[in-house]
C-alpha positions as CSV (number, residue, x, y, z in Angstrom):
1,M,-113.9,108.9,24.4
2,S,-112.2,110.7,21.4
3,A,-108.8,111.9,21.6
4,A,-109.7,115.4,22.0
5,E,-112.1,114.5,24.9
6,D,-108.6,112.1,26.7
7,L,-106.4,114.8,26.1
8,D,-105.4,116.6,29.8
9,P,-104.8,119.9,29.5
10,R,-102.4,119.8,32.5
11,S,-100.1,117.3,31.0
12,S,-98.7,120.3,29.1
13,L,-98.8,124.2,27.8
14,Y,-99.5,122.7,24.5
15,A,-102.4,120.3,25.6
16,W,-104.2,123.3,27.6
17,L,-104.1,125.3,24.3
18,A,-106.0,122.3,22.6
19,H,-108.1,121.6,25.4
20,D,-108.9,125.5,25.3
21,L,-109.7,125.5,21.4
22,R,-112.0,122.8,21.6
23,L,-113.8,124.4,24.2
24,Y,-114.2,127.9,22.8
25,R,-114.9,126.0,19.4
26,Q,-118.1,124.2,20.8
27,R,-119.3,127.0,23.3
28,H,-119.6,129.6,20.0
29,G,-121.4,126.4,17.9
30,L,-118.5,126.1,15.2
31,T,-117.6,122.7,13.3
32,G,-114.1,122.0,12.9
33,E,-114.8,122.7,9.4
34,R,-116.1,126.1,9.7
35,L,-113.0,126.7,12.1
36,G,-110.8,125.4,9.6
37,K,-111.5,127.8,7.2
38,I,-111.0,130.6,9.3
39,I,-107.9,129.9,10.4
40,G,-106.9,128.6,7.3
41,C,-106.6,124.8,7.5
42,V,-109.1,121.9,6.7
43,R,-111.4,120.1,9.1
44,S,-109.2,117.3,9.7
45,H,-106.2,119.4,11.1
46,V,-108.8,121.7,13.6
47,A,-109.4,117.8,14.9
48,N,-105.8,117.0,14.8
49,I,-105.2,120.0,16.8
50,E,-107.9,119.6,19.4
51,A,-106.3,116.0,19.9
52,G,-102.6,117.6,20.4
53,R,-101.5,115.7,16.9
54,A,-100.7,118.9,15.8
55,R,-100.6,122.9,17.3
56,I,-101.9,126.4,15.8
57,D,-98.6,129.2,15.0
58,M,-98.8,132.7,16.0
59,K,-100.8,133.7,13.5
60,Q,-103.9,131.3,14.2
61,A,-103.5,132.3,17.9
62,K,-104.1,135.8,16.8
63,I,-107.4,135.3,14.6
64,L,-108.8,133.2,17.7
65,D,-107.9,135.8,19.8
66,E,-109.9,138.2,17.8
67,L,-112.7,135.9,17.0
68,W,-113.4,135.1,20.2
69,N,-112.7,138.3,21.8
70,T,-110.3,136.7,24.5
71,G,-107.7,139.6,25.4
72,G,-104.6,137.3,23.9
73,H,-105.3,134.1,25.7
74,F,-104.7,131.8,22.4
75,Q,-101.2,134.4,22.0
76,T,-100.1,134.4,25.4
77,L,-100.5,130.2,25.9
78,L,-98.4,130.1,22.8
79,F,-95.8,132.0,23.6
80,Y,-95.2,130.2,27.1
81,A,-95.6,126.6,24.8
82,E,-93.1,127.6,22.8
83,T,-90.7,129.2,25.4
84,A,-91.0,127.1,28.5
85,H,-90.2,123.7,29.6
86,D,-92.7,121.0,28.1
87,P,-93.1,118.0,30.5
88,D,-94.5,116.0,27.7
89,W,-91.6,116.7,25.4
90,L,-90.3,113.4,24.7
91,R,-93.5,112.1,23.0
92,S,-93.8,114.6,21.0
93,Y,-90.0,114.7,19.9
94,S,-90.1,111.0,19.4
95,Q,-93.4,111.2,17.2
96,H,-90.9,114.1,15.1
97,E,-87.9,111.9,15.0
98,A,-89.7,108.8,13.6
99,A,-90.8,111.1,10.6
100,A,-87.9,113.5,10.0
101,S,-85.9,113.8,6.9
102,V,-82.8,115.4,8.5
103,I,-81.9,115.0,11.9
104,R,-78.9,117.6,13.3
105,I,-77.5,116.5,16.4
106,Y,-74.9,118.8,19.2
107,Q,-73.6,116.8,21.8
108,G,-70.9,117.4,24.8
109,Q,-69.6,114.9,26.7
110,I,-71.7,111.7,25.7
111,I,-72.3,109.8,22.7
112,P,-75.8,110.9,21.4
113,P,-79.1,108.2,21.3
114,P,-79.1,107.6,18.1
115,L,-75.5,106.0,18.1
116,Q,-75.2,104.3,21.7
117,T,-74.4,100.7,21.9
118,E,-76.9,98.9,24.0
119,G,-74.1,98.6,26.7
120,Y,-73.2,102.0,27.0
121,M,-76.8,103.4,27.2
122,R,-77.2,100.7,30.2
123,A,-73.8,102.4,31.7
124,L,-75.6,105.9,31.4
125,L,-78.7,105.0,32.3
126,T,-78.1,102.8,35.6
127,E,-76.5,106.5,36.9
128,S,-79.5,108.1,35.8
129,D,-83.1,108.4,37.6
130,A,-84.3,105.7,35.6
131,K,-87.1,103.5,37.5
132,D,-87.0,100.8,35.2
133,V,-83.4,100.4,33.5
134,E,-84.3,97.7,31.4
135,R,-87.5,99.5,30.0
136,A,-85.5,102.5,29.3
137,I,-83.1,100.7,27.3
138,Q,-85.9,99.2,25.0
139,A,-87.3,102.3,25.1
140,R,-83.8,103.6,23.6
141,M,-83.2,101.0,21.3
142,A,-86.8,101.0,19.7
143,R,-85.9,105.2,18.6
144,Q,-82.7,103.9,17.5
145,E,-84.2,101.3,14.9
146,A,-87.0,103.8,14.1
147,I,-84.4,105.9,12.7
148,L,-81.5,103.8,11.4
149,T,-83.0,100.9,10.1
150,R,-86.5,102.3,8.5
151,P,-86.8,102.4,4.3
152,S,-85.7,105.5,3.4
153,P,-83.8,106.4,7.1
154,P,-83.3,109.9,7.7
155,Y,-79.9,112.4,7.5
156,V,-78.4,112.1,10.6
157,W,-75.4,114.3,10.9
158,I,-73.7,114.8,14.5
159,L,-71.2,117.1,16.2
160,M,-69.8,116.0,19.5
161,D,-67.0,117.0,21.7
162,E,-64.3,114.7,21.9
163,D,-65.0,114.0,25.5
164,S,-67.5,112.1,24.4
165,I,-65.2,109.5,23.0
166,T,-62.5,109.7,25.5
167,S,-64.5,109.0,28.6
168,L,-64.7,106.2,30.1
169,I,-68.6,105.2,30.2
170,G,-69.3,101.7,31.5
171,G,-65.2,100.5,31.7
172,Q,-62.9,99.6,28.6
173,Q,-65.0,96.9,26.9
174,V,-68.2,98.7,27.0
175,M,-66.2,101.7,25.4
176,R,-63.9,99.5,22.8
177,S,-67.5,98.0,21.5
178,Q,-69.0,102.1,21.3
179,L,-66.0,102.9,19.4
180,G,-66.4,100.0,16.9
181,Y,-69.7,101.1,16.5
182,L,-69.1,104.6,15.6
183,L,-67.1,103.7,13.3
184,E,-69.1,100.9,11.9
185,V,-72.1,103.3,11.0
186,G,-70.0,106.2,10.7
187,V,-69.3,105.1,7.3
188,L,-73.2,104.7,6.1
189,P,-74.0,107.4,3.4
190,H,-76.8,109.0,6.2
191,I,-74.5,109.2,8.6
192,S,-72.3,111.7,9.6
193,V,-69.8,111.8,12.8
194,R,-67.9,114.5,13.6
195,I,-65.7,115.2,16.4
196,I,-64.8,119.2,17.8
197,P,-61.7,118.5,19.5
198,K,-60.5,119.5,22.2
199,S,-58.0,122.0,21.0
200,A,-60.7,124.4,19.3
201,G,-61.5,125.6,22.8
202,A,-64.8,127.6,23.4
203,H,-67.7,127.1,21.2
204,L,-71.2,127.7,21.2
205,G,-72.1,124.1,22.3
206,L,-71.0,124.4,25.4
207,D,-73.9,126.0,26.3
208,G,-75.7,122.6,26.3
209,P,-77.2,119.7,23.7
210,F,-79.3,120.5,21.3
211,R,-81.3,119.1,18.1
212,L,-82.7,120.3,14.8
213,I,-84.5,118.3,13.2
214,T,-86.3,118.3,9.4
215,V,-89.8,117.2,9.1
216,R,-91.4,117.5,5.7
217,D,-91.4,121.4,5.1
218,R,-90.7,123.0,8.6
219,Q,-88.1,122.0,10.9
220,I,-88.5,121.3,15.0
221,G,-85.6,121.9,17.7
222,Y,-85.0,120.5,20.9
223,V,-82.6,121.9,23.6
224,G,-81.5,119.5,26.3
225,A,-81.7,120.1,29.8
226,R,-80.7,117.6,32.9
227,R,-84.3,116.8,33.8
228,G,-86.0,117.3,30.4
229,G,-85.8,120.1,27.6
230,R,-88.0,121.2,25.4
231,L,-89.2,121.9,21.6
232,I,-88.7,124.6,19.7
233,E,-90.9,125.6,17.1
234,G,-90.7,129.4,16.4
235,P,-89.1,130.1,13.3
236,T,-86.6,133.1,15.2
237,E,-85.5,130.5,17.3
238,I,-84.9,128.0,15.4
239,A,-82.9,130.1,12.9
240,E,-80.8,130.8,15.5
241,I,-80.6,126.9,16.4
242,A,-80.0,126.2,12.7
243,V,-76.7,129.2,12.7
244,D,-75.3,128.0,16.2
245,Y,-74.9,124.5,14.5
246,E,-73.0,125.5,11.5
247,R,-70.7,127.6,13.8
248,I,-70.0,124.6,16.3
249,G,-69.1,122.7,12.8
250,F,-66.9,125.4,11.4
251,K,-64.7,123.6,14.4
252,A,-65.0,120.1,13.8
253,L,-62.7,117.8,12.1
254,S,-63.6,116.4,9.0
255,E,-65.2,113.0,8.8
256,D,-62.1,110.9,8.0
257,A,-59.9,112.5,10.6
258,T,-63.0,111.9,12.9
259,R,-62.6,108.5,12.2
260,A,-59.2,108.6,12.5
261,R,-59.0,109.9,16.3
262,I,-61.6,107.2,16.7
263,G,-59.7,104.5,15.4
264,E,-56.7,105.6,17.6
265,L,-58.8,105.0,20.7
266,E,-60.1,102.1,20.1
267,A,-57.0,100.6,19.6
268,T,-55.8,101.7,22.9
269,K,-58.8,100.0,24.3
């Protein structure tokens, strides 16, 4: 069974899109090569779309709707896929993250996963809905390794609220180790950690955590939520997230001031 045949259209709206693209193509007797010429891509890219490894854009969705007179079927599906919660978001996000050249993260009350120690992860996951805490830790550690230790690692630029370093997650020892790790990785040339002090007051990040990932020649956003999140690929919303990140950054401490503040807290643990 091929990857396209194995794709479950009920798993996400993007999977439904991929399934229907293959269904309509076969129903109308088109080869992948022929359809690729119509929507402006090569045959292998059509295969990747149908397997769920790549996605169509709104321009291509419009071409498909006009080609097959669907009444806007593909455009409507793509609209909701781009704006709704995707239950398969973590797999898609992890794939993008592993190939990223730049990862921008805003996080509020906790230290973001790429810079968490194992003890800090365990403290958080123990209080979560994770059915298998150890397996969840292993998965996070693998993602972290894929980001930080691979050849030519991505730039990782992190903005986080001061609450993330003052909260006592896991106890004194766990937090001391976590703060020490932040100081250790914070001097690496591809890592930037900056704190938004409590004195900064209100800022755009208070609406929730988000990430902006650069993968080759495009950007992908992720907006977090308590029980999941959604990926964002629409250029308008991506541009808005990029502006939000910059505006939050205006209120953050410098890298040196951030290290000084973390060092002060580490000394008290």
